[in-house]
N, C-alpha and C positions, 0 to 999 in steps of 0.2 A: 044335186043332192043337198038336202036340207038336214040340219041338226036341230031337232026340237029341244035338246037339253043344253043349248049353247050358254045361256045365262048361268045356270047352276054350276057348270063346269068352270067358268070364269071366276065365280065366287070361291070355289074350292081351291083354285090356284092361288088366289089372294091370301086365303087363310093358311094355306100350306107355306107360303113365303113368309108370312108373319111368324110362324112357328120355327122355321129354320133360322131366322135372324135374331132370335132371342128377344126377351122382353126387357124393356127399360126399367121396369119395376124391380128387377133383380140386380141392377148395376150398383157398384160401390165405388167411391172415389177417396183416395187419401192423398193429401198433400204432404210430400216428404221434404224435410229440411236439407240443406246442403251446408256442411260445416267446414270451414277452411281456416287454418291458423298460419299466418306468415311469420317467419322468424327473421329477425334482424341478422345481417351478415356478420360473421366474426371479423374484427379488425385487430391486428397485432402491430404494436409500435415498439421498437427497441428503444429503451431508455438508457441502458448502459450494457457494455459488452462484459463477457466473462473475462476477468482480468487477474492473471497470476503475478503481475508485477515483474520485477527484475530478478532473474534466477542466475545462480552460479553456472557458468559455462563448463566448469570442470565436474559437474554432477555425474555420479556414476550411474550405470545402467540400474533400473528399478528404483531409483529415488523418487519420492512422491511428494506432491503437495496437493492437499484437498481444500476446496472452498465449499462451504455448505451454503445453502440458500440464504441463511441469515447472516452471511459474511464471516462466519467463523472460519479461520484458517488453521489447518494442521500441516506442520512442516517438520516432520520427524527427522529428516535428514539435514535440516538447516541449510537449504539450498536458496531460500528466499533472501535476496540481499537488500530489497527495498522496493520502492514504487508502490503502486496501488493494488491491493488484492481485494477483489469483490466478486460477488455473484452477478450473473447476467440478470437483467431486470427488463421486463416487458409489460406494457399496458395491454390488457385484453378487454376488448369491448364485444359484448354478445347480448343476445336476448335474455332478459332477466327472468330466470326460473321457468322457461317454457320448455326446455329440452335438455336431456342429458348431453354431455360433452366429453370428448377424450383429448388427453394431452400426451404427446410423445415426441422424444428427441429422435431425429433421423439424420441420415447423410452426414455423419461426423467426418470432417476433414481436418486431421491434426497438421501441425507444422512438422518441419524436419526435426528429428531427434526426440520426439515425444508422442505419447498417445494420450487419448482422453477417454475416460470411462467413469463408471459409478455415478451416473447422473442422478441428481436428486432435485425435487421441485417442491416449491411452496406456491399454492394458489390461494390468493385472499388471505395470506398469513397462516394458512393451514398446511402442514407437511402432507404431501400426497405421495411421498415415497419415490421409488426408482422410476423415473420417466423415460428410461431407454426402452421400456415396453409401455404400451398404452395404459394410462391411468384414467379412470372415469370420474368426472365430476357429476354428482347426481343433480337433477334438475333444480331442486330446491336450493342448491348451493351455487348455481350459475349466477354471476353478478352482471349488472349492465356494464360496469367499468371497474376493473380491479388490477392487481399486479400479480404477475407470475415471476418468481424469482428462481433461478436455476444455478445450481452448483455442480461440480464435477471434480474428478481426481486426475491430475496430470501425472504421468509416469515417464521419466526420461529413459532413454535407451543407451545413453553413454556417448552419443555422437552429436551433441549439441555444438553449434557454432555461434560466435559472437554476432550480434545484430538482432533485429526484430523479425520474428517469424510467426505470422498469424495463422491460426486455423479458423475453422468455422463449423457450424452445425445448423440444422433446420429444426424449428419448432413447428409441429404439426397439430393444430387444434381443429377438431371437427364435431359437429352435432352428431349424435347417434340416433 
């Protein structure tokens, strides 16, 4: 059997294939940029501890000593006998102005006979308030290297014992 229309049928198939695959004349290309910003890691260095000095061991329950971030000491009960009273001080290194940052005091471990509360912080010399809850530093105020000063109130419970009894706390700083 012979097919006299063999050539036109082949040409029709080629034309049909061209229509199904689309035309290059209708293609469009757009080059899309990829933007990435890398932020320097936050580095904390303790410069000085939160120091309440030497306190009277006979202090009654609920006697308090407050140390503000600027080292102002409030001792309404007159239980500070001497020694050094000073706020904690840390050097904070971070990416300069590239990201918001939060600061918070966590995991407070007081010594025997007292509690620690009413945390207050100054970042780069500016009062940022109660840092027992997260405080935000806006990205325009984040410094490459600056100081974080931390104060708190020590409240006795009436069970102090002579000797040194150190507590601790964590300072958590994170990019937001």
